[in-house]
C-alpha positions in Angstrom: -16.6 -8.4 -3.6 -14.7 -6.4 -6.2 -12.4 -8.5 -7.6 -8.7 -7.9 -7.6 -6.0 -8.3 -10.4 -4.8 -11.1 -8.2 -5.8 -14.9 -8.7 -7.6 -16.6 -6.1 -4.2 -19.1 -6.0 -1.4 -17.7 -3.3 1.6 -19.8 -1.6 0.9 -20.7 2.2 3.4 -20.8 4.2 2.1 -23.8 6.2 1.8 -26.0 3.3 5.8 -27.3 1.5 5.8 -26.5 -2.4 3.1 -24.6 -3.1 3.6 -23.9 -6.9 3.8 -20.2 -8.0 3.3 -19.7 -11.5 6.3 -20.0 -13.9 8.0 -16.7 -14.6 6.4 -14.6 -11.9 7.8 -15.2 -8.8 10.4 -12.9 -9.1 11.7 -11.1 -6.4 15.1 -8.6 -7.0 16.0 -9.1 -3.2 15.8 -13.0 -2.8 14.7 -16.2 -4.4 17.5 -16.3 -6.7 18.8 -19.2 -5.1 22.4 -18.4 -5.2 24.7 -20.1 -3.5 28.2 -19.3 -2.1 30.5 -20.9 0.1 30.8 -19.8 4.2 34.1 -19.8 6.2 34.1 -23.5 6.8 33.8 -24.5 3.1 30.4 -25.0 2.9 28.0 -24.3 0.7 25.6 -21.5 1.8 21.9 -20.6 0.1 19.7 -17.7 0.1 16.0 -17.8 1.1 13.6 -15.4 2.9 11.8 -15.9 6.4 8.1 -16.2 6.0 6.8 -17.9 8.7 8.3 -18.2 12.7 6.9 -20.9 15.3 8.6 -20.4 18.6 12.0 -21.6 17.6 11.5 -22.8 14.3 11.9 -21.3 11.5 9.9 -21.6 7.4 12.4 -20.0 4.7 11.1 -19.8 1.2 13.2 -20.6 -1.5 11.8 -20.1 -5.0 8.7 -22.4 -4.9 9.9 -24.7 -1.7 9.8 -24.1 1.8 12.3 -25.2 4.3 11.9 -26.3 8.0 15.3 -24.9 9.5 16.4 -23.3 13.1 19.1 -20.7 13.8 22.3 -21.8 14.2 24.2 -21.6 18.0 26.1 -18.3 17.2 23.1 -16.0 17.4 22.8 -16.8 21.1 26.5 -16.9 22.1 27.4 -13.4 20.2 24.0 -12.1 20.6 23.8 -11.3 17.5 20.0 -9.7 16.1 17.2 -13.0 15.2 15.3 -13.5 12.0 11.9 -11.5 11.7 9.6 -12.5 9.0 10.5 -10.5 5.6 14.4 -11.1 6.0 16.5 -12.4 3.8 18.7 -15.7 5.5 21.9 -17.2 4.1 21.5 -21.2 5.4 23.2 -24.5 5.5 20.6 -27.2 4.1 20.2 -30.5 5.6 17.8 -32.8 3.6 17.6 -34.9 6.4 15.9 -32.7 8.9 15.9 -28.8 9.8 18.5 -26.6 8.2 20.7 -24.6 9.6 20.3 -19.9 9.5 23.3 -19.0 9.8 23.1 -15.8 9.1 20.8 -12.1 8.1 21.5 -10.4 5.4 21.8 -7.0 5.4 18.2 -5.2 5.5 16.2 -2.3 3.0 13.8 -2.0 5.6 13.0 -2.1 9.4 10.0 -1.6 11.3 10.2 -2.0 14.9 9.2 -0.4 18.4 9.9 -0.9 22.4 8.5 -3.9 23.6 5.3 -3.4 25.2 6.0 -4.3 28.4 8.4 -1.7 28.3 7.7 1.3 26.8 10.1 3.3 29.2 12.8 1.0 28.1 14.2 0.4 31.6 15.8 -3.2 30.2 16.8 -1.4 26.6 14.7 -3.7 24.5 13.2 -3.4 21.2 11.1 -5.5 19.4 11.6 -5.8 15.6 8.1 -6.4 13.7 9.1 -6.7 10.3 11.8 -6.4 7.8 12.2 -5.9 3.7 9.1 -4.6 3.4 8.3 -1.9 0.2 5.0 -0.5 1.8 2.8 -0.7 4.6 -0.6 -0.8 5.1 -1.8 1.0 8.3 -5.2 -0.6 9.5 -7.9 1.5 11.1 -11.8 1.2 11.3 -14.2 4.0 11.1 -15.8 3.9 13.8 -14.7 4.2 17.3 -11.5 2.3 16.4 -10.2 5.5 14.4 -7.5 7.8 17.0 -5.1 9.9 14.0 -2.5 9.9 17.1 -2.2 6.3 16.4 -2.3 6.7 12.8 0.4 9.4 13.7 2.6 7.1 15.6 2.5 4.7 12.9 3.1 6.6 9.9 6.4 7.9 11.9 7.6 4.2 12.1 7.1 3.4 8.7 9.0 6.3 7.4 11.6 6.2 10.2 12.1 2.3 9.1 12.4 3.5 5.2 9.3 2.1 4.1 6.1 3.8 2.1 2.9 4.2 4.5 -0.6 3.5 3.3 -3.3 4.2 5.5 -6.2 2.1 5.1 -9.3 3.3 6.2 -11.7 0.3 6.8 -15.4 -0.7 7.1 -16.5 2.4 4.9 -19.9 1.4 3.9 -20.4 2.1 7.7 -19.8 5.4 8.0 -21.7 8.4 6.6 -18.6 10.9 5.8 -15.6 8.5 4.9 -13.9 11.2 2.8 -13.9 13.8 5.9 -11.6 10.7 8.0 -9.4 10.6 4.9 -8.9 14.5 4.4 -7.4 14.7 8.2 -4.9 11.7 7.5 -3.9 13.3 4.0 -3.3 17.0 6.2 -0.9 14.1 8.8 1.8 14.3 6.1 2.5 14.6 2.2 4.3 11.0 2.3 0.9 9.2 2.9 -1.0 7.4 0.8 -5.2 7.1 1.7 -7.6 4.5 0.5 -11.3 4.2 2.4 -12.4 0.6 1.7 -15.0 -2.1 2.7 -13.5 -5.5 2.1 -16.8 -6.9 2.5 -18.3 -5.3 0.1 -15.3 -4.8 -2.3 -16.1 -0.4 -1.9 -12.7 0.7 -2.6 -10.5 -2.5 -3.0 -9.2 -2.1 -6.9 -7.5 0.8 -5.9 -5.0 -1.3 -3.5 -4.1 -3.4 -7.1 -1.4 -1.0 -7.8 0.8 -2.2 -4.4 0.1 -5.9 -5.4 3.1 -5.5 -7.7 6.1 -8.7 -8.8 7.7 -8.4 -6.0 6.7 -6.1 -3.9 6.6 -6.8 0.4 3.4 -5.3 2.0 3.6 -5.2 5.6 -0.6 -5.6 7.5 0.0 -3.3 10.8 -3.2 -2.0 12.9 -5.2 -2.5 16.6 -7.2 -6.1 16.8 -10.2 -5.7 15.3 -10.1 -3.3 12.7 -10.7 -5.5 9.9 -7.0 -6.7 9.3 -7.5 -10.8 8.4 -10.6 -9.8 6.5 -8.6 -7.6 4.6 -6.0 -9.9 3.8 -8.9 -12.5 2.2 -10.2 -9.5 0.2 -6.9 -8.8 -1.5 -6.3 -13.2 -1.6 -9.5 -13.4 -2.7 -9.5 -16.4 -0.2 -10.3 -17.0 3.4 -6.7 -17.4 4.6 -7.3 -15.6 7.5 -9.4 -16.3 10.2 -11.8 -12.9 11.4 -13.4 -12.6 14.5 -16.5 -10.3 15.8 -15.5 -6.8 17.6 -17.5 -5.7 20.8 -19.7 -3.2 20.0 -19.9 -1.5 23.1 -15.6 0.1 22.2 -15.7 -1.7 18.9 -12.7 -3.5 20.2 -11.3 -7.0 18.8 -10.1 -10.2 20.0 -6.6 -11.5 18.3 -7.6 -13.5 15.4 -4.2 -13.5 14.0 -1.2 -14.7 16.1 2.0 -14.3 14.8 3.4 -13.2 12.0 3.0 -15.0 9.0 3.7 -14.6 4.9 1.5 -15.0 2.3 3.0 -14.9 -1.7 0.7 -14.5 -4.2 0.9 -16.3 -7.3 2.7 -12.5 -9.6 5.0 -12.7 -6.5 3.8 -9.9 -4.3 4.1 -10.8 -0.7 1.7 -9.7 2.1 2.7 -10.1 5.9 0.1 -10.1 8.3 0.7 -9.4 11.5 -1.2 -9.7 15.4 -2.7 -6.7 16.5 -0.8 -4.1 18.2 -2.6 -2.4 21.0 0.2 0.4 22.2 2.7 1.6 19.7 5.8 3.7 21.6 8.3 5.9 20.1 12.0 5.1 20.4 15.2 6.8 19.1 12.2 7.9 15.9 13.0 11.8 15.3 13.6 11.3 11.6 10.4 9.8 10.9 8.8 11.9 13.0 10.3 14.9 11.0 9.7 13.1 7.8 5.8 13.2 9.0 5.6 16.3 10.5 8.2 17.7 7.7 6.1 21.2 7.4 7.1 21.8 11.6 10.6 20.5 11.0 10.8 23.2 8.1 9.6 25.8 10.7 12.0 24.6 13.5 15.3 25.5 11.1 13.8 29.4 10.2 13.6 30.4 13.7 16.1 32.9 15.2 18.1 30.3 17.8 19.1 27.2 16.6 18.0 26.2 20.0 14.8 27.9 20.1 12.4 26.0 22.8 9.4 28.2 20.9 8.0 29.2 24.5 9.2 33.0 24.4 12.6 33.7 22.3 12.0 35.9 19.9 12.4 35.4 16.5 10.3 31.9 16.6 8.9 30.4 13.4 6.7 28.2 15.1 4.7 30.6 17.3 4.5 32.7 14.3 2.8 30.3 12.5 0.5 29.4 15.1 0.0 33.1 15.3 -1.1 33.6 11.7 -3.4 30.5 12.0 -0.6 28.1 9.2 0.3 25.7 11.7 -2.8 24.6 14.6 -1.9 24.4 18.0 -2.3 20.5 18.2 -0.6 19.4 15.3 2.3 20.7 16.8 1.8 19.5 20.6 1.4 16.3 19.3 4.8 16.5 17.5 6.3 17.9 20.1 4.8 15.1 22.6 6.1 12.6 19.9 9.5 14.2 20.0 10.0 14.4 23.7 8.5 10.3 24.7 11.0 9.7 21.3 13.8 11.3 23.1 13.3 9.8 26.6 12.9 6.2 25.3 16.3 6.6 23.7 18.1 7.6 26.0 16.6 4.8 28.6 17.9 2.7 25.9 21.3 4.3 25.7 21.2 3.8 30.0 20.0 0.5 29.8 23.1 -0.8 27.3 25.4 1.2 29.7 23.8 -0.7 32.3 24.9 -4.2 30.9 27.7 -3.4 29.2 28.5 -2.4 33.1 27.6 -5.5 34.8 29.7 -7.7 32.2 32.8 -5.9 32.3 32.0 -6.5 36.4 31.9 -10.8 35.9 34.7 -10.6 33.6 37.0 -8.6 36.6 
């Protein structure tokens, strides 16, 4: 396996007080161990959530791991709960679990509708990770490869203010990986693409530029695409369990059961996540437009601002398709993602209105 520039040593969130090389564990957003007094006059500390197990949180503060739980105000005031990658304020407790009091402002956030609520009837969204710089969208070069699914991940990433990096794994099993890489590169000018084989080290050196001090990378993708194998190769140690896929349909089993942050020796951070079978769209219009920026620009050239691109005169979209500048398949994908996103956003608003009405009725 090709060696990356990272050391084999890493800080595992499940082990307390792992040492990070002195002077290299810099992170501009966190780990400054700054303190300030809250409204009650108690001194608050700041750290990064690196692992969540049910109601228990592990917070990384410099080179120490702090065990914490949520303060009651999160439940009484219906505040958004911390996720892995969040910077949080907490009250330390030397004799037990510390108390997380608040979540700091996020620079980026990845979220999706709950898998069981794609219609958004309950208005629930799942925040997966926060404060990531890059998102490694992992897809294997076998029957699991799905261009439309990758487009969804890219749109979600851009909506969440992070940089999408598509990692096409198992390149050793594909006779022409360049064809798939070219297809993804044509998806969006904002996408970076790498074909790799983590098992044999092919293409792994190209990922070193993302593993920089203070940078956080989230690993996303379906089960069986090689996310855990990729993490082990980046860390150069078997820190994540792996399992075989079913040869009949290239589907895998969940080997990662919860989100977990691993801190490399130089201060770079990797967040591994469980495989996602589905990824719904909700309120992601900007991310979709950013992904398909060429189509968004064409729409602005239509004669009428409310053009539906059907029979209206002066339609730039229909003209581009007729001239071969824009493929109909690409436009239909863009349109379908927008329709799904807007419908789910509408259902989310209706759900919020219903909840507010029920709450008001209870007060009356």
